[in-house]
N, C-alpha and C positions, 0 to 999 in steps of 0.2 A: 448571474450571480453567481457567486463562490461558494465551492464544495469546500468540505473538512471529510475525510475518511477516518474513522479509529479500527484497525485491525485490530482481533482480539489474535492470539497463539494459544497453542499447545502449553498447558503448564497456567495459567491464565494471567498472562505479560499483556499490555496492549498498549499500542506507537499509533499515536496523531499525524497522520498526513493533510499538511493544509499549505503547502507551496503547491502552486497552481501545474507546475508543470508537473511535479507528482503526482500529484490526483491522477491529471489526464490519463498518463501513463499507467497508472495503474488499472483505473476503470476501461481503458482500453485491453488490459490482459484480463479482466477479472472476465470480460465478456467473450474472450477467446480460447482457447482449447493450451496446457502446455505441459509439459513434461515434467515426471515427479523428481523431484529435488530438484525445482527451476530454480535459482537464484534472480532476483531482478534488481537493477541499479539502479532509486529515487535520488535525486537530488534533493540535498536539505536546506534550510535558510542561512546555514554558514558558510556555505558553499563548498560545502564535501557531497559527500555521495553517501548513502545508507545502502546497504545489502540484504533482503527481502528473500526467502526462501518460501515459495508459495506455498510449498508441501505441510507447512505446520502450521497456517492460518486456519483458525478454526470457524473464525465470524467476521464480516465487514460489515462497518455501520456508514455510511452516506449519510451528510445531512447537507441542507444546502442554508447556506446566510445571506 
């Protein structure tokens, strides 16, 4: 089953994460402790990378499709 994560940031912006490796990494990080101002690097569909500051996230929605 594939999962999609919608990340909600301070200020109201959102980001959808649907690449399997990125979803798995983000879920792993959510389930562990992290430092303040902790940036994580996630792969994106175009082969590049997205950097997310976990301390700016207000909520995360995980959906299975």
